KELOMAR-753425 format. One line per 8 residues: their letters; for each residue z, x, y of C-alpha. Coordinates in nm, 3 decimals. Layout:
KELOMAR-753425
a> Z X Y; ...
end
This chain:
KELOMAR-753425
mefsivis> 12.103 17.229 20.072; 12.320 17.278 19.779; 12.287 16.893 19.702; 11.927 16.930 19.699; 11.938 17.212 19.464; 12.127 17.009 19.231; 11.904 16.729 19.237; 11.623 16.956 19.181
ivlvtcgi> 11.795 17.103 18.880; 11.876 16.766 18.736; 11.505 16.638 18.799; 11.381 16.937 18.617; 11.631 16.928 18.339; 11.552 16.561 18.295; 11.173 16.641 18.291; 11.223 16.900 18.035
sfslgwyl> 11.443 16.681 17.834; 11.172 16.405 17.850; 10.904 16.648 17.761; 11.102 16.789 17.466; 11.190 16.434 17.358; 10.832 16.318 17.362; 10.706 16.629 17.181; 10.979 16.586 16.922
nsrsgqnk> 10.890 16.195 16.873; 10.526 16.289 16.867; 10.596 16.575 16.582; 10.813 16.303 16.382; 10.536 16.038 16.395; 10.286 16.293 16.269; 10.509 16.399 16.003; 10.568 16.031 15.883
issareqa> 10.189 15.987 15.921; 10.122 16.277 15.701; 10.398 16.177 15.469; 10.238 15.829 15.429; 9.911 15.997 15.376; 10.046 16.215 15.101; 10.201 15.916 14.945; 9.877 15.713 14.969
rkvmidae> 9.693 16.009 14.828; 9.927 16.043 14.533; 9.917 15.669 14.473; 9.550 15.693 14.467; 9.574 15.993 14.241; 9.821 15.811 13.997; 9.606 15.494 14.015; 9.293 15.684 13.925
keaetlkr> 9.479 15.852 13.629; 9.614 15.515 13.502; 9.273 15.371 13.543; 9.128 15.661 13.358; 9.405 15.631 13.081; 9.351 15.250 13.059; 8.988 15.290 13.037; 9.020 15.572 12.759
ekllevkd> 9.252 15.315 12.572; 9.006 15.027 12.614; 8.729 15.237 12.491; 8.927 15.337 12.193; 9.016 14.992 12.110; 8.660 14.876 12.132; 8.552 15.184 11.925; 8.813 15.074 11.662
ewyqkkke> 8.711 14.712 11.690; 8.347 14.826 11.667; 8.421 15.066 11.360; 8.618 14.782 11.193; 8.320 14.522 11.228; 8.077 14.790 11.130; 8.299 14.866 10.842; 8.303 14.489 10.733
fdgdvqsk> 7.942 14.465 10.802; 7.873 14.767 10.576; 8.113 14.616 10.315; 7.921 14.268 10.315; 7.583 14.451 10.299; 7.710 14.682 10.015; 7.842 14.356 9.833; 7.515 14.171 9.885
rtklqaqe> 7.308 14.469 9.787; 7.529 14.484 9.458; 7.491 14.119 9.376; 7.117 14.160 9.451; 7.088 14.443 9.220; 7.271 14.267 8.958; 7.037 13.960 9.010; 6.751 14.198 8.975
kaievree> 6.896 14.339 8.650; 6.957 13.993 8.518; 6.598 13.894 8.610; 6.452 14.210 8.457; 6.665 14.137 8.134; 6.546 13.779 8.119; 6.180 13.874 8.180; 6.233 14.112 7.890
nidrkvel> 6.361 13.846 7.685; 6.094 13.603 7.770; 5.832 13.877 7.684; 5.994 13.933 7.332; 6.002 13.553 7.285; 5.651 13.498 7.377; 5.554 13.791 7.137; 5.782 13.645 6.870
lgkkereq> 5.625 13.299 6.898; 5.273 13.437 6.894; 5.368 13.615 6.576; 5.526 13.303 6.431; 5.210 13.095 6.530; 4.995 13.353 6.352; 5.224 13.322 6.049; 5.211 12.945 6.064
gilkrnld> 4.826 12.943 6.066; 4.835 13.165 5.757; 5.079 12.929 5.586; 4.880 12.631 5.685; 4.566 12.782 5.539; 4.754 12.865 5.208; 4.899 12.494 5.209; 4.549 12.351 5.249
eqskglga> 4.424 12.553 4.971; 4.721 12.460 4.735; 4.688 12.086 4.842; 4.309 12.101 4.729; 4.421 12.260 4.400; 4.702 11.995 4.342; 4.477 11.710 4.411; 4.242 11.825 4.152
rqselerl> 4.536 11.865 3.909; 4.680 11.526 4.004; 4.330 11.368 3.921; 4.321 11.546 3.608; 4.664 11.428 3.499; 4.603 11.072 3.590; 4.293 11.092 3.379; 4.489 11.227 3.081
iqeenirl> 4.791 10.990 3.133; 4.542 10.681 3.124; 4.386 10.805 2.799; 4.716 10.837 2.647; 4.816 10.487 2.746; 4.492 10.355 2.590; 4.583 10.515 2.272; 4.936 10.401 2.292
erasglsh> 4.829 10.049 2.357; 4.597 10.039 2.038; 4.880 10.206 1.814; 5.156 9.963 1.902; 4.951 9.633 1.968; 5.115 9.570 2.310; 4.957 9.591 2.658; 5.084 9.807 2.927
deakrilm> 5.243 9.537 3.121; 5.415 9.395 2.805; 5.570 9.724 2.712; 5.682 9.784 3.057; 5.835 9.466 3.087; 6.020 9.501 2.761; 6.145 9.844 2.872; 6.276 9.733 3.200
dnlanear> 6.467 9.417 3.047; 6.637 9.655 2.811; 6.728 9.894 3.069; 6.860 9.627 3.314; 7.074 9.482 3.043; 7.227 9.817 2.960; 7.287 9.904 3.327; 7.429 9.551 3.389
seaahmlk> 7.687 9.604 3.100; 7.775 9.948 3.228; 7.799 9.847 3.587; 8.042 9.558 3.503; 8.279 9.787 3.322; 8.276 10.031 3.587; 8.339 9.760 3.862; 8.632 9.635 3.666
dirdksrd> 8.787 9.986 3.629; 8.736 10.057 4.005; 8.896 9.703 4.099; 9.182 9.787 3.886; 9.238 10.128 4.017; 9.181 10.031 4.388; 9.415 9.746 4.351; 9.691 9.994 4.226
eakreaqk> 9.612 10.252 4.464; 9.601 10.001 4.766; 9.936 9.848 4.682; 10.086 10.206 4.679; 9.907 10.324 5.007; 10.025 9.985 5.169; 10.381 10.034 5.081; 10.386 10.388 5.186
lviqaiqr> 10.215 10.293 5.517; 10.477 10.021 5.595; 10.771 10.245 5.495; 10.647 10.508 5.714; 10.607 10.282 6.031; 10.946 10.124 5.970; 11.121 10.471 5.943; 10.928 10.585 6.248
taadhsve> 11.035 10.275 6.452; 11.397 10.245 6.411; 11.532 10.025 6.664; 11.877 9.849 6.731; 11.919 9.476 6.738; 12.176 9.246 6.883; 12.156 8.878 6.874; 12.104 8.697 7.192
ttvsvlni> 12.410 8.488 7.325; 12.420 8.185 7.539; 12.692 8.268 7.764; 12.759 8.541 8.036; 13.096 8.654 8.158; 13.139 8.707 8.540; 13.434 8.913 8.645; 13.608 8.787 8.964
qsdemkgr> 13.859 8.978 9.195; 14.141 8.724 9.186; 14.206 8.374 9.039; 14.198 8.249 9.401; 13.826 8.274 9.376; 13.817 8.018 9.120; 13.921 7.757 9.359; 13.646 7.833 9.614
iigregrn> 13.390 7.834 9.336; 13.523 7.482 9.234; 13.528 7.359 9.586; 13.689 7.046 9.742; 13.688 6.786 9.475; 13.444 6.997 9.263; 13.157 6.969 9.506; 13.071 7.343 9.493
irafeaat> 13.058 7.375 9.109; 12.856 7.066 9.087; 12.617 7.180 9.347; 12.586 7.508 9.162; 12.520 7.359 8.808; 12.254 7.101 8.958; 12.082 7.412 9.132; 12.085 7.637 8.828
gvdvivdd> 12.105 7.418 8.532; 12.382 7.638 8.399; 12.727 7.502 8.278; 12.998 7.680 8.474; 13.327 7.697 8.270; 13.633 7.791 8.485; 13.935 7.809 8.254; 14.274 7.988 8.202
tpeavils> 14.082 8.326 8.135; 14.213 8.567 8.401; 13.984 8.686 8.665; 13.670 8.567 8.464; 13.422 8.280 8.504; 13.192 8.184 8.206; 12.842 8.088 8.259; 12.681 7.894 7.970
afdpfrre> 12.323 7.809 7.908; 12.068 7.841 7.641; 11.800 7.966 7.883; 11.845 8.335 7.941; 11.646 8.298 8.281; 11.841 8.032 8.415; 12.161 8.221 8.313; 12.061 8.541 8.482
varlsler> 11.969 8.344 8.803; 12.327 8.189 8.802; 12.486 8.514 8.752; 12.315 8.690 9.029; 12.361 8.398 9.266; 12.743 8.366 9.172; 12.784 8.738 9.227; 12.612 8.716 9.568
liadgrih> 12.812 8.415 9.675; 13.131 8.583 9.590; 13.057 8.885 9.779; 12.926 8.692 10.088; 13.241 8.455 10.070; 13.039 8.156 10.211; 13.048 7.911 9.914; 12.932 7.569 10.002
parieevv> 12.635 7.340 9.873; 12.369 7.434 10.129; 12.444 7.799 10.092; 12.455 7.775 9.713; 12.103 7.616 9.718; 11.982 7.879 9.963; 12.103 8.169 9.745; 11.987 8.026 9.418
ekvrnele> 11.634 7.983 9.545; 11.621 8.330 9.693; 11.754 8.478 9.392; 11.503 8.270 9.162; 11.211 8.433 9.359; 11.332 8.773 9.356; 11.374 8.744 8.974; 11.031 8.617 8.959
eevlkige> 10.912 8.942 9.129; 11.130 9.143 8.900; 10.963 8.971 8.586; 10.615 9.113 8.704; 10.793 9.464 8.744; 10.937 9.440 8.388; 10.587 9.344 8.246; 10.424 9.651 8.421
ntllevgl> 10.686 9.885 8.300; 10.660 9.753 7.952; 10.290 9.818 7.943; 10.360 10.172 8.073; 10.610 10.229 7.797; 10.373 10.117 7.536; 10.101 10.316 7.677; 9.860 10.015 7.780
hgahneiv> 9.681 9.933 8.110; 9.435 9.690 8.248; 9.606 9.366 8.160; 9.571 9.062 8.395; 9.855 8.993 8.620; 9.938 8.666 8.451; 9.949 8.820 8.107; 10.175 9.104 8.257
rlvgrmky> 10.399 8.810 8.418; 10.432 8.662 8.077; 10.527 8.992 7.916; 10.814 9.032 8.166; 10.919 8.688 8.104; 10.991 8.768 7.722; 11.288 8.964 7.861; 11.451 8.629 7.940
rssygqnm> 11.344 8.461 7.615; 11.467 8.468 7.266; 11.331 8.385 6.917; 11.593 8.299 6.636; 11.835 8.477 6.862; 11.621 8.788 6.882; 11.515 8.893 7.230; 11.137 8.860 7.242
lqhsieva> 11.048 9.152 7.464; 11.222 9.407 7.242; 11.061 9.237 6.955; 10.720 9.246 7.079; 10.752 9.625 7.183; 10.862 9.694 6.825; 10.570 9.502 6.689; 10.328 9.691 6.927
fltgmmas> 10.473 10.009 6.800; 10.448 9.932 6.436; 10.104 9.765 6.474; 9.970 10.097 6.651; 10.135 10.326 6.387; 9.972 10.128 6.084; 9.621 10.109 6.274; 9.638 10.482 6.332
elrldanl> 9.705 10.573 5.978; 9.408 10.331 5.886; 9.179 10.506 6.136; 9.142 10.177 6.346; 9.167 10.140 6.725; 9.526 10.195 6.783; 9.519 10.078 7.147; 9.366 9.730 7.048
akraglfh> 9.637 9.710 6.780; 9.924 9.781 7.013; 9.776 9.544 7.278; 9.766 9.262 7.008; 10.102 9.343 6.897; 10.278 9.337 7.246; 10.094 9.010 7.328; 10.127 8.829 7.021
digkcvdk> 10.413 8.603 7.133; 10.302 8.551 7.485; 10.226 8.174 7.398; 10.625 8.113 7.377; 10.648 8.210 7.746; 10.403 7.952 7.871; 10.506 7.638 8.082; 10.634 7.348 7.860
slegphal> 10.386 7.113 7.987; 10.134 7.299 7.749; 10.166 7.169 7.373; 10.067 7.327 7.064; 10.156 7.622 6.842; 10.254 7.938 7.051; 9.995 8.142 6.859; 9.710 7.915 6.969
lgyeiakk> 9.857 7.900 7.321; 9.853 8.277 7.322; 9.503 8.293 7.178; 9.371 8.071 7.456; 9.557 8.270 7.716; 9.408 8.602 7.600; 9.056 8.452 7.597; 9.107 8.307 7.951
ygehpiva> 9.228 8.637 8.099; 8.954 8.855 7.946; 9.121 9.014 7.645; 8.921 9.194 7.370; 8.801 8.931 7.102; 8.995 9.115 6.843; 9.318 9.104 7.045; 9.273 8.728 7.095
naigshhd> 9.200 8.669 6.726; 9.489 8.878 6.626; 9.726 8.668 6.849; 9.581 8.342 6.733; 9.593 8.415 6.354; 9.927 8.592 6.309; 10.072 8.260 6.182; 9.757 8.159 5.997
dipmespi> 9.648 7.904 6.256; 9.297 8.050 6.274; 9.103 8.282 6.044; 9.155 8.651 6.055; 8.843 8.832 6.183; 8.954 9.189 6.200; 9.174 9.433 5.991; 9.415 9.447 6.296
aplvqaad> 9.497 9.082 6.252; 9.695 9.132 5.958; 9.865 9.432 6.073; 10.005 9.216 6.374; 10.124 8.977 6.113; 10.294 9.220 5.901; 10.451 9.402 6.182; 10.581 9.079 6.300
aisgarpg> 10.738 9.011 5.976; 10.879 9.359 5.952; 11.054 9.314 6.297; 11.205 8.962 6.227; 11.311 9.061 5.874; 11.543 9.371 5.985; 11.903 9.284 5.913; 12.080 9.131 6.216
arresveg> 11.778 9.088 6.414; 11.742 8.700 6.408; 11.981 8.406 6.388; 11.828 8.074 6.249; 12.114 7.850 6.405; 12.064 7.979 6.769; 11.694 7.908 6.752; 11.757 7.562 6.619
yikrlekl> 12.026 7.511 6.888; 11.787 7.611 7.169; 11.486 7.389 7.039; 11.727 7.091 7.031; 11.822 7.154 7.394; 11.472 7.206 7.498; 11.381 6.885 7.333; 11.671 6.711 7.503
eafaqsfh> 11.541 6.797 7.841; 11.171 6.725 7.767; 11.281 6.366 7.653; 11.463 6.320 8.005; 11.170 6.489 8.182; 10.915 6.232 8.021; 11.037 5.944 8.226; 10.885 5.848 8.561
gvaktyai> 11.045 5.966 8.874; 11.252 6.241 8.717; 11.234 6.563 8.920; 11.457 6.797 8.714; 11.652 6.790 8.393; 11.940 7.018 8.268; 12.093 7.020 7.951; 12.467 7.148 7.987
qagrevrv> 12.793 7.151 7.812; 12.635 7.294 7.505; 12.420 7.017 7.478; 12.680 6.757 7.507; 12.543 6.634 7.847; 12.200 6.600 8.007; 12.184 6.591 8.384; 11.884 6.422 8.555
vveqdkvd> 11.790 6.462 8.905; 11.558 6.182 9.020; 11.334 6.171 9.320; 11.506 5.936 9.582; 11.187 5.770 9.688; 11.064 5.687 9.383; 11.397 5.572 9.210; 11.663 5.331 9.360
damadqls> 12.026 5.296 9.269; 11.943 4.998 9.025; 11.664 5.201 8.881; 11.874 5.504 8.827; 12.129 5.294 8.624; 11.853 5.150 8.420; 11.700 5.510 8.375; 12.017 5.647 8.227
hdisakiq> 12.027 5.380 7.966; 11.657 5.424 7.855; 11.708 5.799 7.833; 12.019 5.759 7.614; 11.834 5.500 7.416; 11.548 5.733 7.352; 11.766 6.024 7.256; 11.954 5.802 7.017
aemeypgq> 11.655 5.681 6.845; 11.446 6.013 6.815; 11.704 6.300 6.807; 11.954 6.414 6.558; 12.274 6.570 6.702; 12.636 6.601 6.649; 12.892 6.384 6.842; 12.751 6.201 7.136
ikvtvire> 12.553 6.308 7.447; 12.634 6.207 7.801; 12.334 6.123 8.024; 12.419 6.144 8.407; 12.138 6.035 8.660; 12.173 6.212 9.003; 12.015 6.034 9.292; 12.061 6.210 9.616
yrsvsyak> 11.960 6.103 9.980; 11.907 6.387 10.238; 11.817 6.357 10.599; 11.736 6.671 10.768; 11.702 6.744 11.152; 11.697 7.050 11.351; 11.848 7.133 11.681; 11.628 7.347 11.904
end
């Protein structure tokens, strides 16, 4: 009985506990749902507030942007309105001016009509007076003819002869005075003009030499330059046409040649060979050819820079190249490029003083000696050669004539021609500018090479050893060994018969056969 009561109490207690747990759990779920709903409501309220705020901000931005656009539009409209008003005012002013001009023109037309009527009336009166005057003069002439016994034509002829003789005598005296005065003034002005040009163009001069000294690092390099049994130095001299002097001078090698272009090729080539370290005949020929090509390109650049320095442009490339080659030419020991630049400036200054075309004058002065830089195959005075080159490459006729006439080879056709001649004489006459002996020496060596070159089968000729030896390189397929021996005898005989020279000249004929093949 007690056990059943206990079980009943336990069951009741469990039921109460279960009911209480279920109730509490139900209340907790409702609270969570309520809390979630409250949070959701708050999130919605916050989202609505944020959306409202964002909406207001965007509306404000749109309003600001609209206001800014409206302001810009109003500004543009106002600016255009202002311009239109200004244009309207200008048009109104122009209309007023046109109205005034029309009124003024009408007034002038009326005044001109009045003047024309007055002039017509005066012309009629003058015509009547002129007729009356001619009648009176005719009657007076008839009375004079009767009184003098001479006809009108005879009296007129006698009077005109007397007047002509008197005028001729007075004109002769006046012309003599004018000539004397002009001659004196022209002499003074010419002296003043030349002196001013000389003073404004003060240039240094140095006589060109025929040797270049190349410094080397050590005397050991001299042996490598000479090579085994002298093969390197012989190959170098044959390739460049320059005499290489290797003596006891410490750390120096001397290059001797009358042609500055060859000497410069030799100097640059030897510098590169020494820097490279590979010195043998094949390498020597390769370097010399490369340096010669590079120097030809440098010659064109020198010509272009010279034209820029003088202030000229528009010259043909061949003329520019000849101007560049002047740097490696000399005349009586004077560098031709410096001489030509000086002549150009002198001619331009004198032309400016005389109110002539200064550009044409400078052009003629710069190009006046280009005939000295042409190939040796062209014969004739350098002035005429330069004249033909200038005509061929489209230079102005005044420039061409000044080039051809600066040594009186052709008549002068413009005032610029004597200016070029005078400037050439001024430049050459400066103290220390020229040296006659060097020019004669160069001409003798050029003539020596030309004699050797005139024979059949000769490829190249080089005058070396200061003109004491000429080396002749022949074409191996045209000249055999026996002919080479005879050729050296013929050349020496021609030199002996047709040239004057001190001492003796050695003629060396070189015939070389080469067989080339390539391994691929």
